[in-house]
N, C-alpha and C positions, 0 to 999 in steps of 0.2 A: 399587638400584644405578643411578646415572646413567651411561648409556653414552656420553654426549657426542655424541649424534646430533642434537640440536635444531638445526633450520635446514638440515640436510643435504637434498639433493635426490636422490631414489631413483627409478629406473626398474625396474619389476617386470613381467616377462612371465608369461603364464599366470596373470594376477592375478584372474580373475573368480570363482574357486572353489578349493577344496582348499588345498593348501600355499601357492600364490601369494596367495590371499585372506587366509590367516592371516599371511603375511609382511607384507602391506599393513597389517593391523590392528596388528601389533607395531611396525612402523616409524612408523606414524602416532602411536601412543601415546608413542613416544620423541621426537616432535616433528619428524619428517621431512616435507617436502613430497613428494608422490608423483605419478608418472605411471604409470598402469596400462595394461597392454596385454593383450588377448585377442581372440578373434574375435567374441564376443557383445556388441554395443552395449548390449543390454538389461541384461545382468548387470553390465557395467562401470558403467553409469549408476547402477544400484541400489547398487553397492558404494561409488561416490564419494559419493553422497548420504548414506549411512549413516556413512561415515568422517568426512565434514566436519561432521556433526551431533554426533559424539561426541569429536572431537579438534580441537585448534587447529592445523590444517594445511590446506594447499591441495592439492586432488586434481584432477588432469586425467587424461584417458584417451584412448586411441586404439583403435578396433576394427579390427584388421589381422590378416591371415594372414602370419605371420613366415616361412613356407616360401617366400614370394616375395621374393627379394632386393630388388626395387624398393621394396617396402614398408618396408624397413629405412632407406632414405634419408629417406622420408617421416616415419618415426617419429623419427629422430634430429633432424630439423629441428624437429619439433613439441616434442620433449622439451627441447631446448636443452642447456646445460651441466648435467651431473649428477655427483654425487659417488659414487653407489652404483648399480651395475647388478646386478640379481638375474635371472639366466637360469633360467627355470623352465618355459617353455612346451614342450609336446610329451609324448606318451605313445607309446612304441614297442610294437606289439602282440606278444603272446606267440605262440609257434609254433615248430615244428621247421623244418629246412631245406626240407622238402617242403611244409610248410603255408603259409609266407609267400612269396607270389610276388614277382617283381621290382618290379612297380608299387607294391605295398603297402610293401615294404621301402624303396624309394626315397622314397616320400612321407613315411614316418615319419622317415627320416634327414634329408630336406630341412627338416623343421620343427625337429627336436630337435638333431641333430648339426650340420648346416650352419647352422641358425638360430642356435645358440649361437655358433658360430665366426664367422659373418659379422657378427653384432651386436657381438660382442667386438672384432672388428677395427676397426669404426667408433668404438666408444666408447673403446677403448684409445687410439686416435690422438688423440681429443679430450681425454682425461685426461692424456696425456703432458706432464710438466712441472708441472702444477698438482696432480696427485695424484688418487687415487680408489681404490675397492675394487670388484672384480668377484667375485661369489659365484655359482658354478655349482651348481644343485641337480641332481644327476645320477641316481644310483640304484645300489643295492647289487647289481643284476644284472650290473654290469660288474666287480664284485669277487668275487662268488661265481657264477661263470658256469654256465649250464645250457644243454644242447642244446634244451630245451623253450622257451627264451627267447633264441633265437639272435640275432635282429636286435637285441634289447635288450642282450645280452651284448657284442656287437661295438660297438654305438653308444655305450653307456655307458663301455666300456673306452677307446674313442677319446677321449671327452671327459675322462676321468680323466687320460690321457696329456697332452692339450693343457693342462689345468689345471696339472698339475705342472711341465711344461716351461716354460710361460709364466710361471707364478708364481715359478719358480726364479730368473728374471733381472729380474722386473718392478720390483723395488725401485729399480733404477737410474733408472727413469722416474718414481719416486714413487708407484707403483701396487702394490697387493696383489691377487693372484688366488688364490682358494681354492675348494674344492668341498665339497659335502655329499652323502653317499650315504644317502638314506633307504632303510629296508627297507619292510616292510608298514606302511602308514599308513592309518588309517581315513578315507578320502576317498570321495566319491561314486563314483569309478571303482572303488575296491576293493569297495564294497558291491555295485555292479552286477555285477562279476565273480563275487563270492561268491554272489549270488542266482542267477545263471545256473548256477553249479556245483551249488548246493543243489537247484535244480529238476531238474537232470539226474541227480544221484546219489540224492537223497532224495525227489524228486517233489514238493517244496514249497519255493518260493523263500523263504518267510518263515522257514525254518529255517537261514538262511545262517550265522548265528553258530555253529551246530554244526559247520561246516566249518573253523572256526579252532581252532588248538591252544590250549586253555585255559591251559596253562602259560606260553605265550609270546604274549600278545595283541598285536594291532597297536598301533603308536604313534598319537599324535594329531598333526594338522597343527601345533599349537602347539609340539610338541617340535622340529620343524624350524625353525619361524619364529623361536623364541627364539635358536637357534644362528646363524641368518642375522644377526640383529641384533647378537649378540656379535661375530661374525667381521667384520662391517662397521664395528665401532666402533673408536675409538682404543685401547680396552683390549686389543684383539687386534692391536696395531700391529706385532708382530714375527712374525705368522703369515702365511705366503704359500707357495704351491707345495705345499700339502698338502690331503688329503681327510679330512674327519671323517665317520666312519660312525656312523649312528644307526639301529640295526636290532634292538634288543632282544637283541643277541648272536648274531643269525642267522649272520653270516659266520664266527663263531668256533665254531659247533657242527658 
């Protein structure tokens, strides 16, 4: 299926690994030119080299901490006019109210919650009138809330609300705003967490897969990346102000 994305310019945050890296691969395969953002220059350079070697696209990158609002102006100047923004940077730590202190909570929200909002503010203003798509990769923790993931529950729920509210009116500016809520996805972060859990419970980090429910295995980054590409494409041209949940049915159980 041709998604009609050839020649589009996409800015992807959190693009050096995991879901962001998978999104970059899919959009490059669809013919998009890319601007990748993450904190690791080494990982971004490697990703850009690999993508340019396998796809007929241009790949630029910026190694920046998006928790610092000043860096967002630098990024927007470097990226220029873009057609697709994929907000994906940030991981909010698990923990109860007593476990996550204020400094940790604020740092996590500065990167993910305010990072998404502040970059969206800048990109939306630039897209107004000429059109574009903003895809927020959020997280099912804001949909199926848990006191054991309190900072994530609040942060993700906030981003869900922002996505729905903005996307509900954005078509008047020629812009679509949509979100995706991934559940458990087999990324480096998930594996690290599961290894820690297995080491604590089973005494052997290598047995981390035993800590997963065999009936409901985690998804793959490509499951999210393929949906990002579809939502960003003209084939999804009447989709805005909504959240797609991809979690193996977790939120329905």
